[in-house]
Structure formats: structure tokens, C-alpha cells
N, C-alpha and C positions, 0 to 999 in steps of 0.2 A: 366608151361605156361610162366613164367617170361622170361626165356632165349630166347624165340621166339618172344618177343615183342620189337619193335623198339620204345622206349619211346619218343624220339624226334619227330619221324614221327607221332606218335599218338597225341602228343601235337599239332602239326601243323594242323592235321585233326580236332581236337577239336576246336581250335581257329577259324577255318573257320566258325563255327556255331555262332560266336559272331560279334557284330557290332564294330569291331576294327581291326586295322592293326598293327601287331606286328613288331617293329623294331628289337627287340632282345628277344630271349627266352633262359633263362639260367637254366640249371638243378641245383636243390638245394639239393635233397636227396631223399632217399626212406626209409620210416619208416611205419607209419600208412597209408600214401599215397605216391605216387610218386609226387613230387612237382617241379614246375618251377616258376621262376620270369619272368613276361611278361612286357616288356618295350615298350610303344607306344609313348614315349615323342617326337620322331622326326616326328610324324604324327599328323594330326589334328583331329583324331578320338576321340570320347568320351570326347570332351572338356567340362569341367564343372567348375563351380566356387566353388564347395565344398572344404572346407578347408583341409579335410583329403582325397582328391582324390589322393594325392601323385604324382601329375603331370603325370598321365597316367601309373602308375605302378599297376600291378595286380599279384595275386597268382593263378596259375593253379594247381588244385589237380586232380590226377587220382586215384580213390579209389581202390587201390590194395595194401593191407598190405604186408610188407616185411616178417612178421611172418606167416608162412603157417598155424599155429595152431590157428590164430586169428578167433574168432567166426564169422561166415558169417553174423550174424545179423547186424554188423556194416556197411556192404556194401549194405544193403537193401535200396530201394528207399525211403520208408517212413521214415526210420531212418535218412538218410542223409538229406532229405527234412526238417525234424523237427529241426535238428541242424541249418539249414539255416534260418528257421522261427525265432528261438531265436536270432540269430545274427542280422536279420533284425529288430526285435523288440528292441534290445539293441541300435542299431544305431538310430532308430526312437525316442525312448522314453527317452534316457539318453544322457549325454555329453561324455560318454565313447567312445574312439576310438577303434573300433573293425573291424575285417576283414569281412565286410558284403558282401553278394553275389550279383552277376551281372546276369541278365537274358540273355538267349541266344536269337537268332532270332525268336524262337518259343514262347518266353515269359516264358520259364521254367528256373528254377534254376539248374536243372540237365540235363546234356547232355550225352546221351547214345551213345557210339562210338564202332563200330565193330572192333574186333582185328584180325580177320582172315576171311576166306571165309565161315566159319561155322556161326552158329547163336550166337556165343559168343560175348558179349559186356562188356564194362566196363563203370561205371558211372564216370563222370567228372564234376567238378564244378569250377567256376571262382569267386574269391573274390577280393575286393579292397585291395591293399597292405597297411599294417600298418608300418609306418616308426618308427624307434627306434633302439637302440643298446642293445644287450644282455650283461650281466655282465660276466666278465672273472675272477671275484673274488667273495668271500662271500659278500653279500650286507652289506652296512653300516646300522647302526641302523635306520637312517632316511629312507633309501631305503626299509628296511624290514617293517617299519611302513607304507610306501606308498603301498606296496604289500598287506598288511592287509586291508587298506582302499579300495583298488581296489576290493578285494574279497568280502568285505562287500557290496559294491555297486552292484556287480553281484547278490549276494543273495537278496539284497533289491528289485531289479527288479524282480527276479524270484518269490519272495513271493507275489508280487502284480499283476503280469502279468496273464491274463486269457488265459489259454492254448487253442489253436485251437482244435477242436474235433478230428482231424486226427493226433494229435501230439503223437509221440512214440519214446522213447529212452530207452536204457537198464537201469537197476537199480543196484545200489551199496548197496545191502542189505544182510540179513543173508544168503539167498540162494546162492548168488554170493560168499560170503566169505567161505561158506562150500564147494563150488565147488573148490575154491582155495586150501583148506586144502586137499581135495581128490587128487589133482594133486601132492601135496607134498608127500602124502602117497606112490605114485608109485616110489619114489626115495629111499625108505627104502631098498628094495631088492638089489638095485645097490650100496648100501653102501654110498650114498651121504648124506643121513640124517639118524642119529642113531634113534633107537627105543626110547631112552630116550628123545632126543630132540623133536621127533615128539609127544610124550606124553605130553610134556610141551606145544607145540603149540596147541595141541588138547584141553588142559585145558584152554588155553587163549581164543580160539575160543568159547568155551562154556561160558566163562565169558562175552565175547563180545555179545554173543547171549542174555544173561540175560540183559545186558545194553540196547540192541536194543528193547527187549520185553517191558522193562519198559518205553521206550521213545515213547509216543504217537506221531504219525505222524500228525503234524499240519503245517499250512502255515508258521509258524514262525520258524520251525526247520527242515522241510523236503521240498525238491523241486529240481529244476534244479541246478546242480553244474557243475563247470568246470571239476573237477576230475583229473586234471593233471597240475595244476599251479605250475610248478617248474622252475628252472633256464633256461630251454630250451623254456619255453612257456610264460615268461614275459620279456618285453623289457622296456627300459627307453627312453623317449623323453623329452628333456629339463627338466630333473629331475623327470618326472612323470611316474609312472608305467602304462604299457598297457598290456592287455592280448591278446595272440594270440593262435592259434591252439586249437579250441574247439572240435576237432574230437572225444575226449573221454568223452564229456559231457553226463550227464545222470541224473537220479533221485537218490538222496541220502540225508543223513543228512548233514546239513550245517557244523556241527562240524566234520564230516568225511572229507569234503573238506578242512577245516582248517588243520586237522591233516595230511593230505596227503602233504600239502605244508610245514608244520613244519618239516616233515621228512627230508627235504632238507635244513634246516637252522640250524646254530649253536644254542645251548641253549640260549645264550644271545640275539640272534636276534628273538627267538621265542616270548619272552616277548614284544619286539618292535612290532612284527607283530600283536599280540593279542591287544596291546594298540591301534594300528592303526585301527584294525577291530572294536574295541569297541567305537571308536570315531564316527562311523557311525551306527553300530548296537550293541546293548547291549547283552552280553551273559548271560546265566543263572548263578546263584551263584555257582553251582556245575560243572561248565564247565570243570575244569581241569581233574577230574577223568574220565569224558566221553571222553575228548580229548585223554587221555592216552590209553584208550581202543581202540579208533579208530586209533590212531597212530600205535599200534601193528597190527590192522587189515590191515592198508595200507601196512605195511611191509610184512605181509603174502600174500597179493594180489600180491605184487611185486615179492616175492619169487616164487609164482605160475607162473608168467609171465616168469621168468628166467628158471623155471624147464623144460620147453619144448624146451630149447635151450642147446644142449649138451656142447657147448663151454663155458657156464656159470656155469657148474656143479662144477668146481673147486672153483669158487667164493662161491657157496652155501656151499660147504664142509667146507670152512673156516669161513663163515659168520654166518651160522645158529647157531653153538654152542655159538658164541659171543653174538648174539641177545638173545638166550635162557637164558644165564647167566646174561648178563648185564641189560636186560630190562624185559623179560618175568618173570623171577624169582622174581624180585622186584614187578612187577604188581600183581602177584599171592599172594604175601605176604602183599599187600596193601600199599606198600611203593612208594611214589611219585618219579618220575624220569624225567619228561618231561622238566623241567626248571633247572635241576641240571647241574652245570658246570663240 
């Protein structure tokens, strides 16, 4: 379907459903969504005194993932609507600068646009642009601390916010992790993953299952998480971290959210991140052992994401044995590794 779609034309059709006049529409990329930056600054539309309006800049998302294997649940109206509900609440209830949604002319956050002469449509959303710069190097200790503070503020809001009755987002739980493991099993016959390494991953998943079983889901440890706060999805504005791209948000343990971000930080910065987090929200005394379990869970989920992409199989062929030996084997022996240099 993708090859037959004129994304720029579809963007123009979508923007006609909003109370704005675009001066410039710039294609940004295609990953979870097809995205465009919309600039209305040479027009008088949508004038507002809001500090984070970014002078008429918007983000247009066409909800069509680049990965064909992506579960269709992420494109469902109720799931998209729920993400936008949280962004709206974060904008309303906190001082965090987030990409909150804009209503179309019909008063809806979601615009359904036909893509051909059949009944096929795609969901589109328009968000306020968040200004800031991505990092092109590993964060400094101070920046890592700021990212930790940011995540804690997101979790703090999630733990207090009363969910609307219609709210629905996917879960990052045992069932999801087991499904990831099963995707990796399919690579054994192809020789991408050895039986020995798969057996190690299987043992790790069982251990993680035990950890999750022992963790009672409460408002202080389970709730809405960003689930993808890595170097691509946090930016800095005047030295302060801001979160963008909430398209993978869902329900999960807050410690899993932390572990997923620690996966993208050097060990010395992991301590700075945790320090920043705990300046806002205190972690339980045994947080490190749980973080290490979820750290490996995040790796396995990422491996499963790559497993359905043939061009990533060489990477898995090289990386899975390294992870099995360097991290999984230590974890199964009860040896700490998360903050080791």
C-alpha cells in the first residue's frame, strides 16, 4: 500500500481539515508514523500567546508504520485517542512541555483521510511542535540526571491521573515479553540464533516472569509509561530535557520504563539518571535487581523487533551471543552488571 500513497498530497488533504494555513510542510521521516513539520508562521492562523506554541509550528502524523509486522492495535482509533488524552492531561496538569494534540474542524483529535477510491482510510493527528535539540553525543552526567527527572515527572503524573473510562493502550507485561521470545525462536532454524543462546534467553525470560509475578501492580509501580525514551525521543531546550514521540506509550512497570532508557546510556550515566529520577520519585530498596531483569527484558523486546527485519539478522547473529555471555549469564548467576564500567 505504501508505494501507492503520495504522502505529501495526503498531508495537504489532512491539513485542510484544520483551522490553519500551512506556509511550509516538510517531510521528516517514516518510522512508527509518517511525519511532517508544519510551519504556519507566515500566516495569522492559530495565533496564541501560549509560551510553547513555538510560533505556529506543528507536527503532523500519518499513522502508518514503516514496519509491516507492527501489530495493528497501534493504529486503532481508541488506542491513538488514548495517547492524545494523556498528552492533553500532561499539558494541562504539569509544567512539562509535550507535543499535545490539536482538534480538527469537527472537534476531533483524529482525522480519518481516504487514501484511494476504495473505503481505505488512514488516521492522522496534529500536535503542537516541541522545540529543542537532540543530542549527537552521549549525554553528560547532568543531562542524564535531567532525563531521569523528566521520566520521574511523567511517572508521577501517571500515578495520580484518573484514567478516562475509554482509555486503552497496549501493555508491556509478561505476555508481551513471552511473545517476543517466540519471535526469536523462529530464528533458530535459520541459524541466526543458536539453540544454546536461545536456551539462555528462555531462562532469562522465566526469571523475569518470576520477578513480575512477585511485583504486585500498584499505582506506585505500574501505570502509563513512555516506553521509548531514548536519544531519538528526548531533546534539550535551554539545558532542560523534554520528551517527544509518545507513540509507543502503554501500561507497564515504571522500572521497565527506566530500564529501557538505561539500555541507551553508558554505565556511568545510568547512575546519574537514577539519581535524577530519585530526586523526584523514590525507588524501592531492591530496585537494582529488578532493573537488571527489566533491562534484559527490554533487550529481548528489541531483538524481537529486529527479528522481523531480514536486514537486521546479521546484527542479531553477532549481538545475541555477546548479550548472552556478557549480561544474561551474569544475571542468571546472580551477579550485578547494570552499573559496572
